[in-house]
C-alpha positions as CSV (number, residue, x, y, z in Angstrom):
1,M,-6.9,17.9,-4.5
2,K,-6.1,17.1,-8.2
3,I,-2.3,18.3,-7.6
4,M,-1.9,15.7,-4.8
5,K,-3.0,13.0,-7.1
6,I,-0.5,14.0,-9.9
7,L,2.3,14.2,-7.0
8,S,1.4,10.9,-5.9
9,I,1.2,9.2,-9.2
10,L,4.5,11.0,-10.1
11,T,6.1,9.6,-6.9
12,I,5.0,6.3,-7.5
13,I,6.3,6.4,-11.1
14,V,9.8,7.5,-9.8
15,S,9.8,4.8,-7.1
16,F,9.0,1.9,-9.7
17,S,11.7,3.4,-12.1
18,H,14.5,2.7,-9.1
19,C,13.1,-0.7,-8.1
20,G,14.7,-2.6,-10.9
21,S,18.1,-1.1,-10.0
22,N,17.9,-2.0,-6.4
23,K,18.3,-5.4,-5.0
24,F,16.5,-6.7,-1.9
25,V,18.3,-6.5,1.6
26,K,19.0,-9.9,2.7
27,N,19.9,-9.1,6.3
28,P,18.2,-5.7,7.5
29,S,19.1,-4.4,10.8
30,F,15.4,-4.8,11.9
31,K,13.7,-8.2,12.6
32,V,10.1,-9.2,11.5
33,E,8.3,-10.3,14.6
34,K,5.1,-11.1,13.1
35,A,3.4,-10.5,9.9
36,V,-0.3,-10.8,9.2
37,Y,-3.2,-9.6,6.8
38,N,-6.9,-9.9,6.6
39,N,-9.4,-9.1,4.3
40,W,-12.7,-6.9,5.1
41,V,-15.8,-5.6,3.4
42,G,-17.5,-2.4,4.5
43,G,-21.1,-2.0,5.2
44,Q,-21.8,-0.4,1.6
45,Q,-21.8,-2.5,-1.5
46,G,-18.7,-2.7,-3.3
47,V,-16.6,-1.4,-0.5
48,S,-13.7,-3.7,0.6
49,G,-10.0,-4.2,1.1
50,T,-7.3,-5.8,2.8
51,K,-5.3,-4.6,6.1
52,L,-1.3,-5.8,6.3
53,E,0.2,-5.8,9.7
54,I,3.9,-6.0,10.3
55,H,5.4,-6.0,13.7
56,L,9.2,-5.1,13.8
57,I,12.1,-5.2,16.5
58,N,15.1,-3.0,16.3
59,A,13.5,-0.7,13.7
60,A,13.7,2.7,15.6
61,S,16.2,4.5,13.2
62,I,14.6,3.6,9.8
63,N,12.2,5.7,7.8
64,F,9.5,3.3,6.5
65,D,7.8,4.3,3.4
66,S,5.5,1.9,1.2
67,L,4.3,-1.6,1.2
68,Y,3.8,-3.6,-2.1
69,F,1.3,-6.4,-1.5
70,Q,-1.1,-8.7,-3.9
71,N,-0.1,-6.3,-6.9
72,K,-1.0,-3.0,-5.0
73,I,1.0,-0.2,-3.3
74,T,0.5,2.0,-0.4
75,K,2.3,4.2,1.9
76,V,3.0,2.7,5.3
77,E,1.5,3.7,8.6
78,V,3.8,3.6,11.4
79,I,2.9,3.1,15.0
80,K,5.3,2.8,17.8
81,L,4.7,0.4,20.6
82,D,7.4,0.5,23.5
83,D,10.3,-1.0,21.9
84,K,8.6,-2.2,18.8
85,L,7.0,-0.6,15.6
86,Q,3.9,-1.8,14.2
87,L,3.5,-1.0,10.2
88,I,0.2,-1.0,8.7
89,G,-0.9,-0.9,5.0
90,H,-4.4,-0.4,4.0
91,F,-5.0,-1.7,0.3
92,S,-8.4,-0.9,-1.3
93,T,-10.0,-3.6,-3.3
94,S,-13.5,-1.8,-3.7
95,K,-15.4,-2.0,-7.0
96,R,-17.2,1.1,-6.2
97,Q,-17.3,3.5,-9.5
98,N,-15.1,6.8,-9.4
99,R,-17.7,9.4,-8.9
100,D,-15.5,12.1,-10.1
101,L,-15.8,11.1,-13.7
102,I,-16.4,14.0,-16.1
103,L,-18.5,13.1,-19.1
104,D,-19.2,16.0,-21.1
105,V,-20.0,16.9,-24.9
106,D,-16.9,19.3,-24.5
107,P,-13.9,17.0,-24.5
108,K,-11.9,19.6,-22.9
109,K,-13.9,19.3,-19.6
110,E,-12.8,15.5,-19.7
111,L,-9.3,16.2,-19.7
112,Q,-9.6,16.7,-15.9
113,N,-10.5,12.9,-15.4
114,T,-7.6,11.2,-13.9
115,L,-6.1,8.8,-16.0
116,P,-6.0,4.9,-14.8
117,N,-2.5,3.7,-13.6
118,L,-1.3,1.1,-16.3
119,E,2.4,0.7,-14.6
120,K,3.3,-2.8,-14.4
121,F,3.6,-3.9,-10.7
122,P,7.4,-3.9,-10.3
123,F,7.7,-7.2,-8.1
124,E,6.7,-11.0,-8.7
125,L,5.1,-11.8,-5.3
126,K,3.3,-14.7,-4.1
127,E,-0.2,-14.2,-2.4
128,N,1.3,-14.1,1.1
129,E,4.7,-11.9,0.3
130,A,5.2,-8.4,0.7
131,I,7.9,-5.8,-0.3
132,L,8.7,-3.2,2.5
133,S,10.3,0.1,0.9
134,Y,12.5,2.1,3.4
135,K,15.3,4.6,3.6
136,K,18.4,4.3,5.7
137,G,20.2,7.3,5.5
138,Q,19.7,8.6,1.8
139,K,19.7,5.0,0.5
140,R,16.1,3.4,-0.8
141,M,16.0,-0.1,0.2
142,Y,13.6,-2.9,-0.2
143,F,13.0,-6.1,2.1
144,K,10.9,-9.1,1.1
145,I,8.6,-10.4,3.7
146,E,7.5,-13.9,3.1
147,N,4.9,-16.3,4.8
148,I,2.6,-13.7,5.7
149,K,-0.3,-15.5,7.6
150,E,-3.7,-14.6,6.7
151,I,-6.1,-14.0,9.4
152,Q,-9.8,-13.9,10.1
153,F,-12.1,-12.1,7.7
154,V,-13.9,-9.1,9.0
155,A,-17.2,-7.9,8.0
156,F,-18.2,-4.2,9.0
157,P,-21.7,-3.7,9.4
158,S,-23.7,-1.1,7.6
159,A,-24.7,2.1,9.1
160,N,-28.5,2.5,10.0
161,R,-30.1,5.2,7.7
162,K,-32.0,7.8,9.8
């Protein structure tokens, strides 16, 4: 599990290092049909997030990778709908404490704690803008999606305790 976290962090760092050298694609081969987001809260205190949905046309041959939105980054979930693609990004805004924190008299045991991500967000975006990262062939590309519409807030009920 820790190895996966380290690999994820390294992947993000490598993608950050390439962001400055790449320019945005102005006219991609795909078309954004619809882009919406909504904030949500979970049934437990402090659990919340944002869901970003992007509907694309003519995007079958593209390998979509990540979404950058509201100073957060996530891997994109791709769903094929007939002749369209739906991209979904889930961004956590939870304020719950990390329960894996190790506090010990022995500082060597505390070295197992994961370090916070102190990297600067690679893009300056408005609240309703996102960057879609994708590969076409072997080349990494970035497309800026503007005027993303905010839709209704969702509050999930808490589970009944038995």
